[in-house]
C-alpha positions, 0 to 999 in steps of 0.5 A: 138791829133796831133802827129806831123806836118811835112813840107817841107822847100821849100814850098811856102806860099799860094799855091794851095793845094791838100789834102788827108786823110790816115789811119793807124793801130797800132796793138799790140800783147802783146809787139809786133807791127805789122809794115811793113819792107822795104828793106831799114830796116826801119819800117812803119805802115800798112794803106794808102789812103781813097778811095771815099765812104769808112769809115776810118775803111773799108780803115784801113780793107782793107789796112790791107788785102792788105799790110799784108794778114790779115782779121778780123781786128777790128779797135778801137779808134783813137790815134791821127793823123799826117800832112805832107806837101810836094811839090805836084807832080801834076803841078796843085798844089803846096802842097801835104797835107796828114793827116794820122789818127792812130787807135788802132787795134786788131785781125785779121787772115793771110788769104791772100797773100799780094797785094802790090801796085807798090811802096810797091812791090819795097820796098819789104814791109814784115809784121813783128812783132817787138817791139817799141824799135826795130822799133825805132832803125831801123827807127833811124838808116835809117835816120842817114845812108841817105839811100834816102828820104823816106816820111814816115820815119819822120812821122812814127819815130815820132809815134813810139817815141809817142808810146814808151813815152806811155809805159814809 
């Protein structure tokens, strides 16, 4: 199921496209959802790009270990995907298209320190257990406050809205 498609308004039609596949985890413990809080006050789902040779489940388990310090996460069924299209950073391309696949997850035990990438460390990402409503309110507040362009904010807010609608 497509949970959202987000395109930058300044994309040229018919441009050269570079594609990336990402995976994101939806891990609940009761009513609490494990998300990554940034220094801006917003939340994003644990996950990231699938490396060559990795399955979606392998990539997602790696991302939980790196971003949250969790091992033993069970990757369950997919709940949906999003597609984002923004101007490419690489000069050989015009469009960067990322398809993010979201999966229900369970289990997991904290065993490791975070191993964040440069931009993740700069954002001071910290795993937090919050309700969907708390995360949604925080993301909306950051969007309204114009803190800056965080590419994932629209995508993650749309998925949180979808999760909130499922709970009603």
